[in-house]
Phi, psi and omega in degrees: 000131179272133178260132183281161176301322178297319178298317176299315181302309182298313180300314182291320178298316179298320179295319180292318178303315180295316181297321182271357179069032179257158173241177184297323179298316179293319177296324178300315179295318181292326186264344183075020178252142182299148179299320179297318178297318178293319179299317178298315181297314184285338174279336177054026181291326183274354176068022180264145175272149176289152174293160178301321179299312181295318180299318179293321179296320178293314180301314180296317180299325181274348179083028180237150171289146182304321183301329179292333183273342182253012182261158177276092180230142176297315176225135177298154180296166178296155180305140180243159175276128182242000000 
């Protein structure tokens, strides 16, 4: 079974949120994306990929390069200074 880039993104964002002790509401404030929009994205029920702008905003808010969030990693790398 092939895993999509969106699936990697969602999985890695959830792992980082858990590692950093953040919730969707806090990520919404940090990224400037609505809480409802983030909840929809992270539940991935609608099967839509985030726009490049949203993906970059989320990555920046979490302190990770976007490539780290769309990669096949068991655990995303540690936070980097950007």
